[in-house]
C-alpha positions as CSV (number, residue, x, y, z in Angstrom):
1,M,111.1,113.0,132.2
2,K,109.3,112.4,129.0
3,S,105.6,111.5,129.3
4,I,104.5,108.1,128.1
5,F,103.1,109.7,124.9
6,Q,106.2,111.7,124.2
7,T,108.3,108.6,124.6
8,K,106.1,106.7,122.3
9,I,106.0,109.3,119.6
10,F,109.8,109.9,119.8
11,T,110.5,106.1,119.5
12,Q,108.2,105.8,116.5
13,A,109.7,108.8,114.8
14,V,113.2,107.3,115.2
15,V,112.1,104.0,113.9
16,A,110.2,105.5,111.0
17,A,113.3,107.5,110.0
18,F,115.3,104.3,110.0
19,L,112.8,102.7,107.7
20,I,112.9,105.5,105.3
21,H,116.6,105.9,105.0
22,V,117.9,102.3,105.1
23,S,118.6,100.9,101.6
24,V,121.5,98.5,102.3
25,F,121.3,95.8,105.1
26,S,123.7,96.7,107.9
27,F,124.5,94.4,110.8
28,G,126.3,96.7,113.3
29,Q,128.7,98.7,111.2
30,V,129.5,96.0,108.6
31,L,127.6,96.1,105.3
32,I,126.9,92.6,104.1
33,D,126.0,91.4,100.7
34,Y,123.8,88.3,101.2
35,P,122.7,85.9,98.5
36,P,118.9,85.3,97.9
37,D,119.4,82.1,99.8
38,E,116.1,80.5,100.9
39,Q,117.9,78.2,103.3
40,Y,119.7,80.8,105.2
41,K,117.7,80.2,108.4
42,K,118.5,76.5,108.3
43,R,122.2,76.5,107.7
44,P,123.4,77.8,111.1
45,T,120.7,75.8,112.9
46,N,122.0,72.6,111.1
47,A,125.5,73.5,112.4
48,I,124.2,73.8,116.0
49,A,122.3,70.5,115.6
50,A,125.5,68.8,114.4
51,I,127.5,70.3,117.3
52,S,124.9,69.3,119.9
53,Q,125.0,65.7,118.5
54,G,128.8,65.5,119.0
55,N,129.8,66.4,115.4
56,P,131.5,69.8,115.8
57,D,134.1,69.0,113.0
58,E,131.2,68.5,110.5
59,A,129.8,71.9,111.5
60,I,133.2,73.6,111.1
61,K,133.7,72.1,107.7
62,N,130.3,73.4,106.4
63,L,130.6,76.8,108.1
64,E,134.2,77.4,106.7
65,G,132.8,76.8,103.2
66,Y,130.1,79.4,103.7
67,L,132.5,81.9,105.3
68,A,134.9,81.6,102.4
69,D,132.1,83.2,100.2
70,F,130.7,85.5,102.9
71,P,133.4,86.2,105.5
72,N,131.4,88.8,107.4
73,D,128.5,86.5,108.3
74,A,128.1,87.0,112.0
75,E,125.9,84.0,112.5
76,S,128.5,81.6,111.0
77,H,131.2,83.1,113.3
78,Y,128.9,82.6,116.3
79,C,128.5,78.9,115.3
80,M,132.3,78.5,114.9
81,A,132.8,79.8,118.4
82,V,130.3,77.3,119.7
83,A,131.9,74.4,117.7
84,Y,135.4,75.3,119.1
85,S,134.0,75.6,122.6
86,V,132.7,72.1,122.4
87,K,136.2,71.0,121.1
88,K,137.7,72.8,124.2
89,N,139.8,75.0,121.9
90,V,139.2,78.1,123.9
91,S,141.7,80.3,122.0
92,K,140.1,79.4,118.6
93,S,136.7,80.0,120.1
94,M,137.7,83.4,121.3
95,E,138.9,84.2,117.8
96,Y,135.5,83.6,116.4
97,V,133.9,85.5,119.3
98,R,135.8,88.6,118.3
99,K,135.0,88.1,114.6
100,A,131.2,87.7,115.4
101,L,131.2,90.8,117.4
102,E,133.1,92.8,114.8
103,A,130.4,91.7,112.3
104,G,127.7,93.0,114.6
105,M,126.8,90.1,116.8
106,P,125.3,91.3,120.1
107,L,127.5,90.1,123.0
108,E,124.3,88.8,124.7
109,R,124.4,85.8,122.3
110,F,127.4,84.3,124.0
111,L,125.8,84.7,127.4
112,A,122.5,83.3,126.3
113,G,123.8,80.0,124.9
114,P,122.9,77.3,124.4
115,R,124.8,77.3,127.6
116,N,125.9,73.7,127.7
117,L,127.6,74.1,124.4
118,L,129.4,77.3,125.4
119,V,130.3,76.4,129.0
120,N,134.0,75.6,128.1
121,L,134.2,79.2,126.5
122,T,132.3,81.2,129.1
123,E,133.9,79.5,132.1
124,S,137.4,80.1,130.7
125,K,139.9,82.6,132.0
126,E,140.2,84.2,128.5
127,F,136.5,84.9,128.2
128,K,136.2,86.2,131.8
129,E,139.1,88.6,131.2
130,F,137.4,89.6,128.0
131,M,134.2,90.3,129.9
132,E,135.8,92.6,132.5
133,G,134.2,96.0,132.3
134,R,131.3,94.7,130.2
135,Y,128.4,94.6,132.5
136,V,125.6,92.7,130.8
137,R,122.9,91.3,133.0
138,M,119.5,91.6,131.2
139,I,120.3,89.8,127.9
140,H,116.9,89.3,126.4
141,G,113.6,91.2,126.6
142,P,111.7,92.9,128.0
143,L,108.7,91.2,126.3
144,L,105.2,92.4,127.2
145,G,102.4,89.9,127.3
146,D,98.9,89.1,128.7
147,V,97.7,92.6,129.3
148,T,94.2,92.7,131.0
149,P,92.2,95.5,132.5
150,T,94.0,95.1,135.8
151,S,97.3,93.3,135.1
152,A,100.1,92.6,132.7
153,K,103.2,90.4,132.4
154,I,106.8,91.3,131.7
155,W,109.2,88.5,130.5
156,V,113.0,88.9,130.7
157,R,116.1,86.8,130.5
158,T,119.3,87.4,132.6
159,N,122.9,86.1,132.2
160,K,122.6,84.3,135.6
161,E,120.0,83.8,138.3
162,A,119.1,87.2,139.4
163,N,116.3,89.4,141.1
164,V,114.3,91.4,138.6
165,K,112.3,94.4,139.8
166,V,109.8,96.2,137.6
167,S,109.0,99.7,138.8
168,L,105.6,101.0,137.4
169,F,104.6,104.6,136.8
170,K,101.5,106.4,135.7
171,E,101.5,109.7,133.7
172,E,103.4,112.6,135.2
173,N,105.9,110.0,136.7
174,E,103.5,109.0,139.5
175,Q,105.0,105.8,140.9
176,V,102.5,103.0,141.3
177,G,104.7,100.4,142.8
178,N,107.4,97.8,142.5
179,F,106.9,94.2,141.3
180,E,109.5,91.5,141.6
181,S,110.5,88.0,140.5
182,K,113.6,85.9,140.0
183,T,115.1,84.3,137.0
184,S,115.7,80.7,137.2
185,G,118.1,78.3,135.5
186,E,115.3,75.7,135.5
187,H,113.5,78.1,133.1
188,E,116.5,79.1,130.9
189,Y,117.3,82.1,133.2
190,T,113.9,83.7,132.5
191,A,111.4,85.3,134.8
192,I,107.8,86.7,134.3
193,V,107.1,89.6,136.4
194,Q,103.3,89.8,137.2
195,L,102.0,93.3,137.4
196,S,98.6,93.4,139.3
197,G,96.1,95.7,140.9
198,L,96.2,98.1,138.0
199,D,93.6,100.5,136.8
200,S,91.7,99.7,133.6
201,F,92.3,101.6,130.3
202,T,95.2,103.4,131.9
203,N,98.6,104.3,130.4
204,Y,101.7,103.1,132.3
205,R,105.5,103.4,132.0
206,Y,107.9,100.8,133.5
207,T,111.6,100.5,134.2
208,I,113.5,97.2,135.0
209,Q,116.3,96.7,137.5
210,V,118.4,93.5,137.7
211,D,120.0,92.9,141.1
212,G,119.6,96.6,141.9
213,S,121.0,98.0,138.6
214,Q,118.7,99.6,136.1
215,F,118.9,98.1,132.6
216,F,115.7,99.3,130.9
217,D,113.7,102.5,131.3
218,N,111.3,103.1,128.4
219,G,108.6,100.5,128.6
220,T,105.0,101.5,128.0
221,F,101.7,99.9,127.8
222,R,98.0,100.6,128.4
223,T,95.6,98.3,130.3
224,L,92.4,97.2,128.6
225,K,88.9,98.3,129.0
226,S,86.7,96.0,131.0
227,K,85.6,92.8,129.4
228,G,82.4,93.3,127.3
229,Q,83.0,97.1,126.8
230,Q,82.9,98.5,123.2
231,V,86.4,99.2,121.8
232,K,88.4,100.4,119.0
233,L,91.4,98.1,118.6
234,K,94.2,97.6,116.2
235,I,95.6,94.0,116.2
236,G,98.6,92.8,114.1
237,F,99.2,89.1,113.2
238,G,101.4,86.9,111.1
239,G,103.6,83.8,110.9
240,G,106.5,82.7,108.9
241,A,109.2,84.5,110.7
242,G,112.3,82.5,109.7
243,Y,115.5,84.1,110.9
244,T,116.7,86.3,108.0
245,P,119.1,89.1,109.0
246,W,118.2,91.4,106.0
247,F,114.4,91.1,106.8
248,E,114.7,91.5,110.6
249,R,113.8,95.1,110.0
250,M,110.2,93.8,109.8
251,W,110.1,94.2,113.7
252,D,110.9,97.9,113.3
253,T,108.1,98.2,110.8
254,L,105.7,96.6,113.2
255,A,106.8,98.8,116.0
256,V,105.4,102.0,114.3
257,Q,101.9,100.5,113.7
258,S,100.5,101.4,117.1
259,F,99.2,97.9,117.6
260,D,97.2,97.1,120.8
261,A,98.5,93.5,120.4
262,F,100.4,91.3,118.0
263,L,99.6,87.6,117.4
264,L,102.4,85.2,116.3
265,L,100.6,82.4,114.6
266,G,103.4,79.8,114.2
267,D,106.5,79.1,112.4
268,N,107.8,82.0,114.7
269,V,111.5,81.0,114.5
270,Y,111.9,77.7,112.5
271,I,113.6,75.0,114.4
272,D,112.9,71.5,112.8
273,Y,114.7,69.6,115.6
274,P,112.2,68.4,118.1
275,T,114.6,66.1,119.9
276,L,117.4,68.7,120.2
277,P,116.7,71.4,123.0
278,E,120.0,73.1,122.1
279,A,118.8,73.7,118.5
280,Q,115.4,75.0,119.8
281,Q,117.1,77.3,122.3
282,Y,119.5,78.6,119.6
283,C,116.6,79.5,117.3
284,Y,114.8,81.4,120.0
285,Y,117.9,83.2,121.3
286,R,119.1,84.5,117.9
287,R,115.7,86.2,117.4
288,Q,115.4,87.5,121.0
289,S,119.0,89.1,120.7
290,R,118.1,91.1,117.6
291,P,117.9,94.8,118.5
292,E,114.9,95.2,116.1
293,F,112.9,92.5,117.9
294,R,113.9,94.1,121.3
295,R,112.7,97.4,120.1
296,F,109.3,96.0,119.3
297,T,108.4,93.7,122.2
298,P,108.5,96.0,125.3
299,N,105.5,98.1,124.2
300,V,103.2,95.8,122.4
301,P,101.6,92.8,124.0
302,I,102.7,89.6,122.2
303,Y,100.7,86.3,122.1
304,A,102.2,83.3,120.4
305,I,101.1,79.8,119.3
306,W,103.3,77.3,117.3
307,D,103.2,75.5,114.0
308,D,105.1,72.6,112.5
309,H,108.6,74.2,112.3
310,D,108.5,75.4,115.9
311,F,107.0,72.1,117.3
312,T,108.3,69.3,115.1
313,V,109.4,69.0,111.4
314,N,107.8,70.1,108.2
315,D,104.1,69.1,107.9
316,G,104.6,67.0,111.1
317,E,102.3,66.1,113.9
318,G,102.4,65.0,117.6
319,G,99.7,62.4,117.6
320,A,96.9,61.7,120.1
321,E,98.9,60.5,123.0
322,I,100.1,63.1,125.5
323,E,103.7,61.6,126.1
324,T,104.2,60.0,122.8
325,P,106.6,60.7,121.0
326,S,108.7,61.4,124.1
327,W,110.0,64.7,122.8
328,K,106.6,66.5,122.8
329,R,106.5,67.7,126.4
330,P,110.2,68.9,126.5
331,V,109.4,70.9,123.3
332,W,106.4,72.4,125.1
333,N,108.5,73.3,128.1
334,V,111.1,75.1,126.0
335,F,108.2,77.0,124.2
336,Q,106.7,78.2,127.6
337,N,110.1,79.6,128.6
338,Q,110.0,82.1,125.6
339,W,106.8,83.8,126.0
340,A,104.3,85.4,128.4
341,N,101.0,83.9,127.3
342,P,98.0,83.9,129.6
343,Y,98.3,80.1,129.9
344,Y,99.4,77.0,128.0
345,G,96.8,74.5,126.9
346,G,95.3,72.5,129.8
347,G,98.4,72.7,131.9
348,S,100.6,69.8,132.8
349,E,97.8,67.2,132.5
350,H,96.9,68.3,129.0
351,P,99.9,70.1,127.5
352,G,99.6,72.3,124.5
353,C,100.0,76.0,123.4
354,W,96.2,76.9,123.1
355,F,94.7,79.7,125.2
356,D,92.1,82.5,125.0
357,F,92.0,86.2,126.0
358,S,89.5,89.1,125.7
359,M,90.0,92.7,124.7
360,G,86.7,94.6,125.5
361,D,83.9,92.9,123.6
362,I,86.3,90.9,121.4
363,D,87.4,87.4,122.3
364,F,90.5,85.7,120.9
365,I,90.7,82.0,120.8
366,M,94.2,80.7,119.9
367,L,94.6,77.1,118.8
368,D,97.2,74.5,119.0
369,C,97.2,72.6,115.7
370,R,100.1,70.3,116.2
371,Y,100.5,68.7,119.6
372,Y,97.5,66.3,119.3
373,R,97.3,66.3,115.4
374,E,96.9,62.8,113.8
375,N,98.3,61.9,110.5
376,P,95.5,61.9,107.8
377,K,97.5,59.2,105.8
378,E,97.5,56.9,108.8
379,V,94.2,57.6,110.7
380,D,90.7,57.4,109.3
381,D,88.8,60.5,110.3
382,P,91.9,62.2,111.8
383,S,91.7,65.1,114.4
384,M,93.8,68.2,114.4
385,L,92.9,69.4,117.8
386,G,92.4,66.3,119.9
387,E,89.2,65.7,121.9
388,Y,90.2,67.7,125.0
389,Q,91.1,70.9,123.0
390,K,88.1,70.6,120.7
391,K,85.8,70.4,123.7
392,W,87.5,73.5,125.1
393,L,87.0,75.3,121.8
394,K,83.3,74.6,121.7
395,E,82.8,75.7,125.3
396,K,84.6,78.9,124.7
397,L,82.5,79.6,121.6
398,K,79.2,78.8,123.2
399,A,80.0,80.8,126.3
400,S,81.1,83.9,124.4
401,T,79.0,87.0,124.3
402,A,81.6,89.0,122.5
403,T,80.7,91.1,119.4
404,F,83.5,89.3,117.5
405,K,85.0,85.9,118.2
406,V,88.4,85.5,116.5
407,I,89.6,82.0,116.1
408,A,93.3,81.8,115.2
409,S,94.7,78.6,113.6
410,S,98.3,78.1,112.6
411,V,97.1,76.6,109.3
412,P,94.6,77.8,106.8
413,W,90.9,77.1,107.3
414,A,89.7,77.7,103.7
415,K,89.7,74.9,101.1
416,D,92.5,74.7,98.5
417,T,94.9,77.2,99.9
418,K,97.5,74.5,99.5
419,P,96.1,72.3,96.7
420,G,96.9,68.6,97.1
421,S,98.1,68.9,100.6
422,D,96.5,67.5,103.8
423,D,98.7,69.7,106.0
424,T,95.9,72.5,106.2
425,W,92.4,72.0,107.4
426,D,91.8,70.2,104.1
427,G,93.4,67.1,105.7
428,F,90.7,67.2,108.5
429,P,87.5,68.0,106.7
430,N,85.2,66.2,109.1
431,E,86.6,68.1,112.1
432,R,86.5,71.4,110.3
433,E,82.8,70.7,109.3
434,E,82.2,69.7,113.0
435,I,83.4,73.1,114.2
436,F,81.6,75.1,111.5
437,S,78.3,73.2,112.1
438,F,78.7,73.7,115.8
439,I,78.8,77.5,115.1
440,E,75.7,77.2,113.0
441,E,73.7,74.9,115.3
442,N,74.3,77.2,118.2
443,K,73.8,80.4,116.2
444,I,77.1,81.9,117.3
445,D,77.4,85.3,115.7
446,G,80.6,87.3,114.8
447,V,83.0,84.5,114.2
448,L,86.1,85.6,112.3
449,L,88.9,83.2,111.2
450,I,92.6,84.0,111.0
451,S,95.4,81.7,110.0
452,A,99.0,81.5,108.8
453,D,101.4,78.9,107.3
454,R,101.2,79.9,103.6
455,H,104.1,82.3,102.7
456,R,101.9,85.1,101.6
457,S,99.0,87.2,102.8
458,D,95.5,86.3,101.7
459,A,91.7,86.8,102.3
460,W,89.3,84.0,101.6
461,K,85.6,83.5,101.8
462,I,84.1,80.2,103.0
463,E,80.5,80.0,101.8
464,R,78.2,78.0,104.2
465,P,74.8,76.6,103.1
466,N,73.3,76.9,106.6
467,G,75.1,79.8,108.0
468,Y,76.8,83.1,107.3
469,T,79.8,83.3,105.0
470,L,83.0,82.8,107.0
471,Y,86.2,84.8,106.3
472,D,89.7,83.3,106.6
473,L,92.2,86.0,106.8
474,M,95.7,84.8,106.3
475,S,99.3,86.0,106.7
476,S,102.6,84.2,107.1
477,K,105.5,85.9,105.5
478,L,106.9,88.2,108.3
479,T,110.6,87.5,107.6
480,N,110.7,84.4,105.4
481,I,112.6,84.4,102.1
482,H,110.7,81.5,100.6
483,T,107.5,82.5,99.0
484,H,104.3,80.6,98.0
485,E,102.3,81.4,94.9
486,L,99.1,83.3,95.0
487,M,95.8,81.5,94.5
488,D,93.1,82.7,92.1
489,E,90.4,81.5,94.4
490,S,91.2,84.0,97.1
491,L,89.6,87.4,97.4
492,F,93.0,88.9,97.2
493,G,96.6,88.0,98.1
494,Y,100.1,89.4,98.2
495,N,103.5,87.7,98.1
496,K,106.0,90.2,96.5
497,K,107.6,91.3,99.8
498,C,107.5,90.2,103.4
499,S,104.1,91.3,104.9
500,F,101.8,91.2,107.9
501,G,98.1,91.4,108.6
502,S,96.4,94.2,110.6
503,L,92.8,94.0,112.0
504,E,91.1,97.2,113.0
505,F,88.0,96.6,115.1
506,D,85.3,99.3,115.9
507,T,82.6,97.9,118.0
508,T,81.3,101.4,118.9
509,L,79.5,101.6,115.6
510,D,75.8,100.7,115.1
511,D,77.0,97.9,112.8
512,P,80.4,97.0,114.3
513,S,83.3,96.4,111.8
514,V,86.6,94.9,111.3
515,S,88.9,96.0,108.6
516,Y,91.7,93.6,107.3
517,T,94.7,95.3,105.8
518,I,97.8,93.7,104.3
519,K,101.0,95.8,104.7
520,S,104.5,95.2,103.4
521,I,107.7,95.2,105.3
522,D,108.2,98.7,103.8
523,N,104.9,99.9,105.5
524,E,103.0,99.9,102.1
525,E,99.3,99.3,102.3
526,I,98.6,96.6,99.8
527,H,95.0,95.4,100.2
528,K,92.1,96.3,102.5
529,T,88.7,95.0,103.1
530,T,86.0,95.7,105.7
531,I,83.6,93.1,107.2
532,F,80.6,94.2,109.2
533,K,79.1,92.4,112.1
534,S,75.7,92.2,110.2
535,Q,77.5,89.9,107.7
536,L,78.4,87.6,110.5
537,D,75.1,86.8,112.0
538,F,72.1,84.5,111.6
539,Q,69.4,86.8,110.3
540,E,67.3,84.5,108.3
541,D,67.0,86.6,105.2
542,K,70.7,86.9,105.1
543,I,71.3,83.2,105.4
544,K,68.7,82.5,102.7
545,N,69.8,84.9,100.2
546,K,73.6,84.8,101.0
547,K,73.9,88.6,100.5
548,G,76.1,91.0,102.2
549,R,78.3,93.9,101.8
550,K,81.4,93.6,99.6
């Protein structure tokens, strides 16, 4: 049995070799020549939306047109199978199942769903005969999340309601114990297995059994140091992860970074159909079925918030009312079924996707910038966060004794990152000033801002007359095709290729530091800057003279 370190090194070596040698996108064994199509992520989603609204013929017509030019597009074959399932033409649906699989589509996609659209297929005699000898039970995951000094969560999805057992081991194969849960149809056949009673700052390995049969055996993670302890950490972050088959290799690039956690800051899958749960499920399931994503998520804790394309429509908002529009809570319910976050907003009484967590002496505060957002064109002095979440944010900031307090927003904090738009914090200047002034009035040191939304990676300075200069570190082009132009006002930026942000913290130094690095999908280091804790404090001479290290 390999040790946890040997397993991790071997996995990274394999992935690194893949990154070096791949030059042509390959889905399964089929080489596919895709066009530079910015709308690729939307086309199949639109087809599923049409099917779910009772228009399968419309979807078939559009898909046939695309397949005439790109006959090996697995995603289009999948959608055709769904359309013919709804039309109760099982033989035709099976024809497209086979075509999708030949083009590299994972079989798990047809078991995942959306199940109500595929039920005529999956309950048919033909499909059941096809599945004989194909024993597929754990169809998505595992996804690691919410790692603490004494606990962790493991998320999985199965093909039917099932018992899930996680067996946990320390180094040298010492078994720690077994932890169990059960997947539920109510929660899209997912379960979160809670691992508890663990030792801090300790390496663990885990395996997963579903109904007594083992389906996964190489999960690894390390618990955190106790809250408040000095740490060296490497945190990845980004947004803008529209489904793009030829850029899904990004997840393999991320897998070799040795991140202690990864933060998804919104536009994680792109849906744009808040009233259609089938479209929402479809967008999550196609990402969760990708082998690259499944190689990344078992060993790196994932934390996720949403932005407009995951929650509503482009530049959209939910509004101040909890239950209005009526689609808000159902979208929230679907979101919760896909992740293993510490918690989700204020629970059922105050739904949302905000949460916080700590890693040693670093606090992370993750914001929900959509559920309670008001429209700046319709409301005087609009709020992005809503009163309940804003109060929570202030309480977290004031109570924090962490060396660094990282506040994550799904949209940019800095001015003019999207000139002429009120979709960023520019549309909520009074609330932004309220937050920044609160930091200054309460002399809260060590605040670092991160954000997403713009399809590029940037670094920005926000000069403050009565406080230290704030830094807004942005990244939101994980797998997107569409690119936003660079801005001269930023410290630096990058938009040539897909990219991500990396934050390396070292609080063991006399002057603790965080280094922000932009890296490309090809693992190239593009830009790097280091910010010291002494630049983020309230020393009077520093505030007065506005001096600091570059």
